[in-house]
TORMI-180694 format. One record per residue (C-alpha): residue in three letters; y, x, z. Coordinates in steps of 0.2 Angstrom, whole numbers, padded with zeros to 4 digits, always signed. Layout:
<pts>
ALAYXZ/...
</pts>
This chain:
<pts>
MET+0830+0105+0618/ASN+0823+0122+0625/GLU+0805+0127+0624/SER+0799+0122+0641/THR+0808+0105+0640/GLY+0799+0102+0624/ARG+0782+0107+0631/ARG+0784+0095+0645/GLU+0789+0081+0634/ILE+0773+0084+0623/GLU+0762+0085+0639/ALA+0770+0068+0644/LEU+0766+0061+0627/ILE+0748+0067+0629/GLN+0746+0060+0646/GLY+0753+0043+0640/TYR+0741+0043+0626/LEU+0726+0046+0638/GLU+0733+0031+0649/GLY+0736+0020+0634/SER+0754+0018+0637/LEU+0762+0026+0621/THR+0773+0016+0610/GLU+0771+0016+0591/ASP+0786+0028+0590/GLU+0779+0040+0604/SER+0762+0040+0595/ARG+0770+0046+0579/ARG+0780+0060+0588/LEU+0764+0065+0597/PHE+0754+0067+0580/ALA+0768+0076+0572/SER+0768+0089+0586/LEU+0750+0091+0585/ARG+0751+0095+0566/ARG+0765+0108+0570/ASP+0755+0116+0585/SER+0736+0116+0585/SER+0736+0125+0602/LEU+0740+0108+0609/VAL+0721+0104+0607/THR+0718+0115+0623/THR+0730+0104+0633/ILE+0721+0088+0628/LEU+0704+0095+0632/ASP+0711+0101+0649/ASN+0717+0083+0652/LEU+0700+0077+0647/ARG+0691+0088+0659/THR+0703+0082+0673/ASP+0699+0064+0668/CYS+0680+0068+0670/LEU+0683+0076+0687/ILE+0692+0061+0693/ARG+0678+0050+0687/ALA+0666+0061+0697/VAL+0676+0061+0713/VAL+0677+0042+0712/SER+0658+0041+0710/GLY+0657+0052+0725/ILE+0668+0040+0735/ALA+0658+0025+0730/ALA+0642+0034+0736/VAL+0650+0039+0753/GLU+0655+0021+0756/GLU+0637+0017+0757/VAL+0634+0030+0771/ASN+0633+0024+0789/GLU+0648+0026+0800/GLU+0640+0040+0810/GLU+0636+0050+0794/LYS+0653+0050+0787/ILE+0660+0068+0785/LEU+0677+0064+0776/PRO+0689+0050+0779/LEU+0688+0036+0766/PRO+0704+0030+0758/SER+0711+0014+0762/PRO+0706-0002+0752/GLU+0723-0002+0744/GLU+0722+0016+0738/THR+0704+0014+0732/SER+0710-0002+0722/ARG+0724+0008+0714/VAL+0713+0022+0709/SER+0700+0011+0702/ALA+0713+0001+0692/ARG+0719+0017+0684/LEU+0702+0024+0680/GLY+0697+0007+0672/GLN+0712+0008+0661/ARG+0707+0026+0656/ARG+0689+0020+0652/ARG+0695+0007+0640/HIS+0703+0021+0630/TRP+0689+0034+0631/PRO+0682+0030+0614/GLU+0700+0033+0607/VAL+0701+0050+0616/LEU+0685+0055+0609/ALA+0691+0050+0592/LEU+0707+0060+0594/ALA+0697+0075+0600/ALA+0687+0074+0584/CYS+0702+0072+0573/LEU+0710+0087+0581/THR+0695+0098+0579/LEU+0695+0093+0560/LEU+0713+0096+0559/VAL+0712+0113+0566/GLY+0697+0117+0555/LEU+0706+0112+0539/SER+0721+0121+0544/LEU+0711+0137+0546/TRP+0702+0133+0529/PHE+0718+0130+0519/PHE+0730+0143+0527/GLY+0719+0156+0535/PRO+0721+0174+0528/THR+0708+0179+0515/MET+0718+0189+0503/GLY+0716+0208+0503/GLU+0723+0221+0491/PRO+0711+0227+0477/VAL+0706+0245+0480/LEU+0694+0256+0470/ALA+0679+0262+0479/GLY+0662+0269+0475/VAL+0667+0276+0458/GLN+0652+0285+0451/GLY+0654+0296+0436/VAL+0668+0305+0427/ASP+0672+0292+0413/VAL+0680+0278+0423/SER+0698+0275+0419/ILE+0712+0262+0421/GLU+0723+0257+0407/ARG+0740+0253+0415/GLY+0753+0248+0402/LYS+0753+0262+0389/GLU+0745+0275+0401/PHE+0727+0279+0404/VAL+0724+0285+0422/ALA+0707+0293+0428/ALA+0700+0281+0442/ALA+0697+0288+0459/ASN+0691+0281+0476/GLY+0705+0274+0486/MET+0716+0270+0471/ARG+0726+0253+0473/LEU+0724+0242+0458/GLN+0739+0232+0450/SER+0741+0216+0440/ALA+0737+0219+0422/ASP+0727+0235+0425/VAL+0711+0236+0414/LEU+0697+0245+0422/ARG+0685+0253+0410/VAL+0668+0259+0415/SER+0658+0270+0403/ALA+0640+0267+0398/ASN+0634+0279+0411/ASP+0645+0275+0426/THR+0649+0262+0439/ALA+0663+0257+0450/THR+0667+0245+0464/ILE+0683+0235+0469/ALA+0685+0231+0487/PHE+0699+0221+0496/GLY+0703+0229+0512/ARG+0697+0220+0527/GLU+0692+0205+0517/ASN+0673+0205+0514/THR+0674+0204+0495/ARG+0666+0217+0484/ILE+0665+0217+0465/ASP+0653+0229+0457/VAL+0658+0234+0440/ARG+0642+0239+0430/ALA+0641+0252+0416/GLY+0649+0248+0400/THR+0661+0235+0407/GLU+0679+0231+0404/LEU+0688+0221+0417/LYS+0706+0216+0418/LEU+0715+0212+0434/ALA+0726+0197+0428/SER+0735+0192+0443/PHE+0735+0191+0462/LYS+0749+0180+0467/ARG+0740+0164+0467/GLY+0723+0170+0470/LYS+0712+0183+0462/ARG+0712+0182+0443/PHE+0701+0193+0432/ASP+0697+0194+0413/LEU+0680+0200+0410/LEU+0681+0207+0392/SER+0663+0214+0391/GLY+0649+0220+0401/THR+0643+0214+0419/ILE+0650+0212+0436/GLN+0641+0208+0452/ALA+0651+0201+0466/SER+0650+0196+0484/VAL+0665+0185+0488/ALA+0672+0180+0505/ARG+0678+0162+0507/GLN+0694+0159+0497/ARG+0707+0146+0499/PRO+0702+0130+0490/ARG+0719+0130+0480/ARG+0718+0149+0477/PRO+0700+0152+0471/MET+0694+0168+0462/LEU+0695+0164+0443/ILE+0686+0175+0431/THR+0689+0172+0413/THR+0678+0177+0398/PRO+0681+0175+0380/ASN+0672+0158+0380/ALA+0671+0153+0398/GLU+0679+0152+0415/ALA+0670+0154+0432/ARG+0679+0147+0448/VAL+0673+0155+0464/LEU+0677+0150+0482/GLY+0664+0161+0491/THR+0647+0166+0485/GLU+0636+0180+0477/PHE+0634+0180+0459/SER+0633+0190+0443/LEU+0642+0187+0427/THR+0638+0195+0410/VAL+0648+0195+0394/THR+0640+0199+0377/PRO+0648+0194+0360/ASN+0650+0175+0360/ARG+0640+0173+0375/THR+0643+0172+0394/ARG+0629+0171+0407/LEU+0632+0166+0426/ASP+0618+0170+0439/VAL+0621+0163+0457/THR+0612+0171+0471/ALA+0621+0162+0486/GLY+0634+0148+0487/ARG+0640+0139+0471/VAL+0651+0143+0456/SER+0659+0131+0444/LEU+0657+0137+0426/THR+0668+0129+0412/ARG+0666+0131+0393/THR+0684+0134+0387/SER+0681+0127+0370/ASP+0679+0109+0376/GLY+0682+0109+0395/ALA+0664+0105+0399/ALA+0659+0111+0416/VAL+0644+0113+0427/LYS+0641+0118+0445/VAL+0628+0132+0447/GLY+0620+0134+0464/ALA+0610+0148+0472/GLY+0594+0152+0462/HIS+0601+0145+0446/TYR+0610+0151+0430/ALA+0620+0144+0416/VAL+0624+0151+0399/VAL+0639+0147+0388/ALA+0635+0151+0369/THR+0635+0142+0353/GLY+0619+0131+0351/THR+0616+0131+0370/GLU+0618+0116+0381/LEU+0628+0119+0396/ALA+0617+0116+0411/ALA+0612+0124+0428/LEU+0594+0130+0426/PRO+0582+0139+0438/GLN+0584+0158+0436/THR+0572+0166+0424/GLY+0567+0183+0417/SER+0548+0185+0417/MET+0531+0177+0416/VAL+0514+0181+0424/ARG+0502+0192+0415/GLU+0484+0192+0420/ILE+0470+0204+0413/TRP+0451+0203+0414/THR+0440+0217+0409/GLY+0422+0219+0406/ILE+0420+0202+0398/PRO+0410+0203+0381/GLY+0415+0193+0366/ASP+0430+0191+0354/ASN+0433+0173+0356/VAL+0445+0164+0369/LYS+0430+0153+0375/ASP+0421+0169+0380/LEU+0435+0171+0393/LEU+0438+0153+0398/TYR+0420+0150+0402/HIS+0417+0166+0412/ARG+0414+0165+0431/ASP+0429+0177+0434/TYR+0441+0166+0425/PRO+0454+0161+0431/ALA+0453+0165+0449/ARG+0448+0184+0448/PRO+0458+0194+0436/ALA+0456+0213+0436/ALA+0475+0215+0437/ARG+0491+0204+0438/ASP+0509+0208+0434/PHE+0525+0202+0425/VAL+0532+0203+0408/ASN+0550+0200+0403/ALA+0546+0191+0387/PHE+0532+0181+0379/GLU+0524+0196+0372/THR+0513+0211+0377/ASP+0512+0229+0371/VAL+0498+0234+0359/VAL+0484+0243+0369/GLN+0467+0249+0364/THR+0454+0240+0374/THR+0435+0235+0375/ASN+0430+0218+0381/PHE+0447+0213+0386/GLY+0456+0197+0390/CYS+0474+0192+0394/ARG+0483+0177+0399/LEU+0502+0174+0400/SER+0508+0159+0409/GLY+0524+0152+0416/TYR+0538+0139+0412/VAL+0549+0138+0397/TYR+0567+0131+0398/PRO+0574+0124+0382/PRO+0592+0128+0381/VAL+0596+0113+0370/SER+0587+0096+0367/GLY+0578+0094+0351/GLU+0562+0098+0341/TYR+0554+0115+0343/THR+0541+0125+0333/PHE+0530+0138+0341/TRP+0520+0152+0334/ILE+0506+0163+0342/ALA+0500+0180+0336/GLY+0485+0191+0342/PRO+0470+0200+0336/ASN+0453+0191+0335/SER+0457+0175+0345/ALA+0472+0168+0354/THR+0477+0151+0359/LEU+0493+0143+0365/TRP+0495+0128+0376/ILE+0511+0118+0382/SER+0512+0104+0394/PRO+0524+0088+0392/ASP+0531+0093+0409/GLU+0529+0106+0422/ASN+0512+0101+0427/PRO+0498+0113+0420/ALA+0485+0099+0421/GLY+0493+0090+0407/LYS+0493+0105+0395/ILE+0488+0103+0377/ARG+0483+0116+0363/ILE+0496+0117+0350/ALA+0492+0133+0341/GLU+0478+0146+0338/ALA+0480+0163+0330/PRO+0466+0168+0318/GLY+0469+0186+0321/GLY+0480+0199+0313/LEU+0494+0212+0317/PRO+0507+0210+0330/ARG+0520+0197+0326/GLN+0510+0192+0311/TRP+0515+0173+0313/ASP+0508+0168+0296/ALA+0491+0176+0296/ALA+0479+0167+0285/PRO+0463+0159+0293/ARG+0447+0170+0291/GLY+0432+0162+0283/GLY+0430+0144+0287/SER+0442+0145+0301/VAL+0454+0130+0304/GLN+0465+0139+0316/LYS+0484+0137+0314/PRO+0496+0150+0322/GLN+0511+0137+0319/SER+0512+0122+0330/PRO+0518+0105+0325/SER+0536+0100+0331/VAL+0537+0098+0350/PRO+0551+0088+0357/LEU+0559+0097+0372/VAL+0574+0092+0383/ALA+0587+0104+0389/GLY+0588+0106+0408/ARG+0569+0103+0411/ARG+0555+0115+0412/TYR+0538+0115+0404/PHE+0522+0124+0408/ILE+0516+0135+0394/GLU+0501+0147+0393/ALA+0494+0159+0380/VAL+0476+0167+0381/GLN+0470+0181+0370/LYS+0452+0189+0369/THR+0447+0206+0361/ALA+0430+0213+0360/ARG+0435+0230+0354/GLY+0451+0238+0347/ALA+0469+0234+0347/SER+0474+0220+0359/HIS+0491+0212+0359/LEU+0498+0194+0362/SER+0515+0187+0357/VAL+0523+0170+0356/ALA+0539+0165+0346/TRP+0548+0149+0344/GLN+0561+0141+0333/ARG+0575+0132+0342/PRO+0584+0117+0334/SER+0596+0124+0321/GLY+0590+0142+0325/GLU+0579+0156+0318/ARG+0561+0161+0323/GLU+0561+0173+0338/ILE+0551+0180+0352/ILE+0554+0169+0367/SER+0564+0180+0379/GLY+0563+0181+0398/GLU+0580+0172+0398/PHE+0570+0156+0395/LEU+0555+0159+0405/SER+0550+0160+0423/PRO+0533+0164+0431/ALA+0521+0150+0437/THR+0510+0151+0452/PRO+0493+0158+0446/GLN+0480+0145+0443/LYS+0464+0145+0454/
</pts>
């Protein structure tokens, strides 16, 4: 069967389907042809347009029949012809829902074909090499990296502590920025992009990959599966952190196969003593400062007319701690949300000069906060300062039960009349050591009015 004969047969099958006259065997042949040649969708749509045109013409004929004999412009068909056309159109109307269903199926089929088989792969090429200490280990050789250099499977790209580089993929809109102090191995490209991130940080913008050929990035303790997104991945000893800016990435812990899907605006960490969960991105908390308020007791600040709505300054800190500054009539508040990495009992400590108080809420609502610790005064990070005089202030909190994956409002306020001012909060996680709460577990809260 030549091409033109085969095409005519397919068109006959399509027409038969529209008319509802196909046998079961002919229906199977039609759908097999559609799977082989997605361009046949155009033929079907053309037939649908023709069918709509005939319906419009017939509607016009019906309208003309109601016109007086003197106003007729075109001759009307005979009753026998009208009957035949009406019968045929009636038959088509009965199959109209099937036609629409077929069109929807064909559209889905074409879309899935493009998704699964559309070209997305590009050859990896070095671009944006910044610095002189960027090299490629290729077998037993070390090659100085240069812009435009094509990368090969098993290459190890090493970027020094002061340099950066970028991997591009030709016309494919995928870029991997390799940060300073990073080692990245290109494992394979035969069945999708495969990398081993040995240490350091990469930041990537990945075009849509084929579902069965995703980008896979392996770290010493995890694997990230990427179909198309923007993200950064950081590896430090025994720790992997994934931050997603757009799209979604699946992160798997290789020790036990546990996995989590991390969406835009969230992060996840694989590390010993940390539950695997997608959490809102963190990194800082709000710091607010009041000046010109006398007194060295937290209450002097809390009951002042400028608190909390009118601070003299507002910024962010990347840990639950401030620097030591020399001040007069100074007040400070740190507020935000804390994200426990593992469920269990937590203990908190607060340190500050003169007077400092720590509150935490049983959930994310600031209205429910309760006081859990008060610093009687002392040096920075002096967690166990002894109470002064008859003070009953305790810088250490009782055990606080927290659940991983949830966020809790937390706030610390400090007041100084004169001298050194500082404020810091530490916690002890279940089976952990006491440490300053880092920005990794904090996010800023909307300032209270």
